[in-house]
N, C-alpha and C positions, 0 to 999 in steps of 0.2 A: 461615515461608513466607508471602509476601504473597498476599492473595486478589485475584484478577483479577475486576473487576466487568464483567459482560458483558450487553449489550443485544441481543436477537434481533429481527430484522426480516424477516418473510416473510408474504405474503398467504395462504398455505396453512396452515390451522390444524393439519393433520396433520404438516406439515413442522416447524412451530414446536414442536408437542408432542414430536416425535421429537428435535429439537435440544435442547429443554429437558431431556428425560430423559437424553440422552447427555452434554451438557455439565454438567448439575447433578450428575452422578455423580463428577466430578473434585473432589478435595478442595480444590484451590486456585482453583476457579472458582465465582463466585456469580452466578446469573441475577438481575439487578436489574429487568428489565422486558422486555416483548414488545410489538411493534407489527405491525399488519397492513398498513401502508401507509407509504410514505416521508414522507407529510405529517405523520405522528405523531412522527417521529424527533426533531425539534428540541425539542419540548415535553418528551418523555420524557428526553432527554439533560439538559435543564436540571434536571429533578426527580430523576433517579437518578444522575447523574454517573458513567457507565460509563467503564472504561478502554478497552474495545474494543466496537465494534459489528459484529456479524455480519449483513451486509446483502445481501438478495436483490436482484438487478438488475431483474427483470421483475415489476412490480406495477402494478395497473390505474389508480390515480389519480395518484400521484406515484411514478415509478420510482426504483430505488435509485441510479441514476446522478445524477439531479437532487438527490436527498437527500444523496448523498455530496459533491457539489460545494458545496452550501449549508452542510453541516456542516463540511467541512474549511476553509471560508473564515472560520470563526469562531475567535476566540482560545481557546486551551486546548481545542481539539476533541479528542475521543477518537480512537484509531486505528480504521480501518475495514478489515475483511476482507470482500471481495465474494464472495457465493455465486452461482455460475453453472452452467449446464448445458454450455456450450461454452467450451473453453479458448482458442480463437482467435476472438475476438469484438471488433468495434469498440467496443462498449459497455464491455467490460472494460478495454480500452486507455484509453478516455476516463476511466473511474473511476480508473485508476492515475495518469493525468496530473493528475487533480483532487486527488490526495493519498492515495488508498487505499494501504494498506501491502502489499497482496497480494490473492490470491484463492484460493478452493478450489472444486473441482467438487462438485456435490451428491452424486455417487456416491463421493466420497472416503471411505475407511474412517474410522470414528469416532475412532480413536486419532490419526489424522493431522490431523483437524480440530481436535481438542483441542490437539495440539502446535502447529498453526498459530496458534491464539489465544495460546498461551503465548509463542511466538516474537515475535509482533507486540507483545504487551504488554511484552516485554523490549527492544523497539526493533530487532528483527531482521526486516526485510521478508521476506514469503513469496513469493519470485519468483526462479526460477533464470535464469541467462543464456540457456539454451536456450529457455525459455518467452518471455523478453523478445524474442529474435530472431524467434520465431514470430509473436508479436503484432505486432512492427514490420513484418514482411513482409505481414501481413494488413491493415495500415492502408491507408486509402484513398489512392491515388496522387495524387488531386487536390490535396491540401494538403501533400504531401511536401516540395516545394520551399520552401514558406513555413515549415514546421517546421524544415527544415534551416538556412535562413537565420537564423531566430530562435535556434536552438540554437548556431550558430557565433558569433552576437553574444554570447550568454551565456558561452560558452567564452572569448571574448576579454576578458571582464571579470576572469578569474582570473589570478593570477600563476603562474609556472612550476610551483611545487610544488603548488599547488592543482589545476592542470590535470592533473598527473601522478596525484594522488590521485583526482580525478574519473574519469579514464580507468580506473583500477583498480576503482573502484566499478562502473563500467559493465561491467566484465568479471565482476562478481559476486563479487569477493573480499571476505573479511572484513577487519576492521581488523588482525587479527594477520597475515594474509597480505600485506596492503598494507605493513605495517611491515617485514616481512622482505624484500619485493620492493624497497622504496625506501630501505632502511637507515635507518629512523627508529623511534622508540618508538611503542607503541600509543597512548599519551596524545597524542603529537604528531599522529598520524593522526586521532584523534577531534577534535582542535582544528581541523585542516584541514577535516574534513567539516562541522563546525559553522559554520566561516567560509564554506564554499561554500554551505550552505543559507541562511545569512543574506544573503550577498552577492547571491545569485540569487533570493531570496524563494521558496525551495522548502520543501516540507513534510518530505520524507524522502529516503532513499537511492534509493528506487524512481524518484522524479522525476529525480534526478541521473543514474541509469542510462539512463533514457529520453532525457534530453537528450543524453548522450554518443552514444547510438545514432542519434539524429536528426542530430547534427552529422557523423556519418560519420568519426569520428577514431580508431576502433578499427582495429587492424592486420588 
């Protein structure tokens, strides 16, 4: 069993203590550090090399959104799971666009938070299609046309097969489901996903899904 190195970021010491107690009880998770503000994240990541950062969004000095954007812009950045109080929130959507692999609500049962960390560490984003649609509908209408145009330009860079795979990712399907739908091997699907991420300079499948939703190409 590979140990998942986890960094906790929350300005509330009681929340950090609870998370540390809860996450530290999992045999496959090691708490390598704690931060009380987003401004501490970069230095702690350099020193502790976590696999996953559990990041609160609302913090007084540097919020989790800014910290996530800066962190995910770095090479070999750890995965980020956003902690939030509201599931339909513009800041959550911005964090996902910046490269966060998903989010969990603060009142989520402990076992589900642990499972979310495990899934993200394994490369499986924590974001259902239903939640994606809800977030997209919550997004500010003012920049929707700009996002749609940009997303369609990105879709236009993909070849036919890559576009088909991207659309299935946008529907929330796993690699196995996509392979069955498009009559290809799972390994081929993984290759297409990797090419899509590289070609469009994206971090993960969540960003692919958001791009597909922005482009309006789902049935």
